[in-house]
N, C-alpha and C positions, 0 to 999 in steps of 0.2 A: 717910764717903761711902757711899750706898746702892748696892748692886749688885742687879739684878733677874735672876734666872735664869728665862728663858722669855720669849718674845716673841708669845705668843697674846693674845687680848683681856684676860684676867686680868692678865697682866704689863703690858700697855700701859695698862690702867686704873690699875693701881698707879703706874706712872710718871707718869701724868697728874696724879694726886693730890698726888704729891710735888713736881712742878713748881708746882702751884698753891699749895701751902704753902712755896714757896721753899726747899725742902731740895735740896741737891745739892753738888758735881756729881754726876750719876747715870749709871750704866753699866748697859746691859742685855746680858746675855750669853745666847746661844740658839743651838741647832742649826739652827733654821728661823726665817726672818724673814718679814714681810709681803711679799707677791709670790712666795713659794715654795708649792709644792704637794706635800704628802705625806700618806699616810694617817694618820700619827702627828702631824701638825700640823693639829689639829682645826678651828682657827678659821675658815679659808677655806671649809669644807664646810658650815657651819651655815645653817640656814634663817634665823635670826637675827630674831626678833621678840619682842614682849612678849605673853605668853599666860597661861593658868592652869596651865602645864606644871610648875611648881616644887615640886609636892608638898604635904605636909600639915605640914611643920616651920614653926612660927611665926617661928623665926629666919630662914628663907628669905624668909618673907613680908616681913619688914623689909628684907632685901637687895632685894627686888624694888622696895618702895615707894621706897627711897632712889634706885634707878636710873631707875625711871619718872619721878619728879618732877624728875629732872636732865636728862632727854633733850632737852628744849627748849633748855636752856642749852648742852649740848654741841653741839647741832646750830647754834645760832647762832654758836658760838666757832669750830667747824670749817668752817662754810660748807656750801653745798648739794653740793659735790663729795664730802662725806662720806657721802652716801646714806642719811641719816636723814630718815624722812618718816612723817607720820601717814596711818592708814587705818582705815576701819570694820572691826570684827573680829566675828566670830561664833564662839563656842566651844560645842561641842555634845557631848551625851553619849548614848550607845547605850541603855544599859540600867540606869543607876544615877544617883544624884543627887550633886553635888559636895558637898564639905565646907561646911557652913553658916558655920562660923566663918571660913574663908578667904574666902567671898563676902562676909561682913560687913566684912572688912578690906579687900578690894578696893574695896568701895563708898565707902570713906572717901576714896580719892584718884584712882581711875581716871576718866577723863573720859567723859561720856556712857553711863554704867552703866545698863543696864536689862535685866530678864529678857525673853526672846522669848516672846510669847505662844504657848500650846500649839497653837492653830490655825494658827500660822505655821512651826511647826516642820518640818524636813525629814522624810521617812518613816524609820521606824525609829529615831527619837530621843525621848527622854523630857524633856530639859531643854536649855536654850540661853541664852547670854548674848550681848548686844551692847554693844560700847564702842568707844572710840577707842584703838587701839594705835600702837605705833612699830614700823616695820620698818627693819631695818638692812642695808644692801648690805655684806656682809662684806668684799669685796675693796676697795671704796672706803673703808670705815671704817678697816680695818687700815692702808692706805696713808696716809690723812689723819692719823691718830694718829701714825704714825711720822714723817711730815713736821712735824707740829706739835711733836713732842718734840725732833726734830733742830734745829729753828730755836731751841729754848731750851736748847741745849747738851747734850741727852742723847746719849751716846755708845752706838752698837750695834756690838757684837762678834759675829760669827758664828763659833762653834766649839762643839764638843761636849766638855762637861766630863766627866772621868773619876770625879769625886767632888764632892759638893755643897761641901765645904770648899774646893775650888779656887777658888770665887768669892770667898774671902777674900784671894787672892794679888794681886787688883788694888789699886793704890795707894790707901791710907787707907780700905779697904772694911771698915768695922766692923759694918755691918749689911747682911744678904743676905735678900732676899725670894725664897722658893722658889715660883715660879709655873709649875711644870713640867707640870701637868695629868696626862695619862696617863703621862708620863715619870717621876712620882713612884714609880711602882711598881717601876722597875728601876734608877734613878739611885743609884749607891753613896753611902751615907751617909744616904739616906732610905729607900729600898726598902720603901715602905709596901704591904704586902700586902692592905690593905683597899681599894686601888684596882684597879678593873677596867673594862674597855671595855665600852661599850654601843654596838654597831654600828648605824649608820644608813645607809640609801641614799636619795637623793634624785634628782630629774630637774630640771634647768634647762631651762626652755622659753621660747619666744616664741610668743604666742598671736596669732591673726588679730585678735581683738578684745581690748583691754586689759583685765586683771583688775582690779576696782575695789575689792575687798574681801578680807579674810583669811577663811580658814575653817579651823577645827581640830576633828576628832572624836578622842574619847578612844580609849585603847589597846584593841585587840582582839586576843588572841593575841600574835603579834610585831609587828603592824602599828599604826601610828598615822597618821592621815590629815590632811594639812594643805596649805593652799595659800597662799604668801606672795609677793605682787607685791613687786619690788624698785625702789627708787627708782633713777633714772639713765636716761639716753637710750637704753639698749639695749632697753628694754621687756621685761625678762626676769622670769619668775616661777618661783619654787621650788615643785615639787610633792613631797609626801613621803607617807608614808615608812615606816621600819622602826625597832624598838626591840628590839634583841637583846643582852641582857646577857651578858657573858663569851664574846663572839664577837670573835675578832681579825681576821677575814677582811677584807682590803682590797679584795678584787675586786668588781665590779659584776656584777649577773646580770639578763639580758633579762627573765626571767619576773617579776622584781620590778619593773622598770620598767613592764612591762605591768600589773601589779597596781596600781601607783601611779597610772597614767594612768586606769585604770578606776574606781578609787575616788574620785579627785578629780573626774572628771566628773560623778559622781552628785551632787557638792555644788555645783558651779559650772558654770553654763551656757557660760562662756568656753572651758572646757576640753572640747573634743570631739575625738575621733579624726579625723585628716585636717586639722584646723585648727590644729594645733600644730606647732612646728618644735623638735625635740629639739637643744639646744645642747650639753648634757654630761650624762652620767650619773656620779654621784659617790658616793663611800663615805667616811664618816669614822667615828672611834671616839670617842665622847663619854666624857669622864674621870669615870666614876662613881667612888662611894666608899662603902663600908658605914659607916653612922652619919653620912653626909652630909659637908658641907664641913669642911676643916680649916684653921682660922684659929688659929694657935697660935704663941707665942713659945718658942723653944728655945735656951737658952745653948750656945755651941760654945766650944771652946778660944781661937779666934781672934776671936770676936765673937758678935753675937746673930743668930740665924737666925729669920725669920718664915716660917711655912708659909702659903700661900694658894692652895688647890687643892681639887679634888674637886666641882666645879660640875655635873657631869653634863651635861644638855643645856640648862643654863640659864646659861651664862657671859655671854652678852650681856645678858640681862634682869636677872640677879643680880649680875653682875660688878662694877659700880661700887659697890654697896653692900658687897660683899665686901671690895673694895679699901679702902673708907674704914675698915672695922673692923681691917684687917691694919695699915695705915698708923697707926692710932691707937694700937696696940700700943707704938710707939716715937716717934712724931712727932704726938702728939695736939696740937691747937690750944692746949690748956692748957699744954703744955710748951714751945711755941715762942714 
């Protein structure tokens, strides 16, 4: 019986794939569950879309591809209440050009991919892409996945483990998936010192005029600028943001909110001072890891431990592909 430690998007994707492969019964053990809000429970705070953000590791590109090409199926299976919706997206660069190999890889599968003509670029940008992306309403998707899994017999246990090996104490638990994200740094039995936080701050807003497209501008100092409209009747949009490695602070700061609104207003005409309602200011800690994601089988005295963490800011867009690789280590289709 597999036990999954962690109920963020990586743990839920992992459970979803196990259910699809008829592996079970499954137990998810976690300190935080969908519906909870904590700085150390990163998943609810994410902007959550598909973008160019996953770096230059070809392994991550494949995780992205497998996730992107599955989002339609996931949306159909979970229904509109899951908050998965397509939007036009613009990814822009200040003063350098993106990795050409990654561009070639994206072009193979991303819908409506094209380069933005230079005469159509916003001021102070040198390169741009337009394509069709998927935006994921984090609160709705986490809730929908939990409900989907519960209907198929997955048991959720809310508790804080004192050691990763305690997950093997559940009946018939011979395989444990470690999907603890930022918690992998401090969880006894794991204590991966390559894991580090990447602090982000975003603003959830409601605009007078609906935002119809995504916008993303590359890093500059500790800022990254993005606009992500969310599916759902609320009419909310995520504005970001910040990218601050090794910063554990869970507070929000008014000057950062002001900076976010100012930067996003320069990209999107629907974002204007006085015409937006601030719903919430949020801070989350992305689970970064030196050397990238860890997907690895580790024999333990009481069974098999599968590590699946370290997605950084790409858990939603890479996580389905990551979970496929993690599950394949013990429950590949060829073995079932």
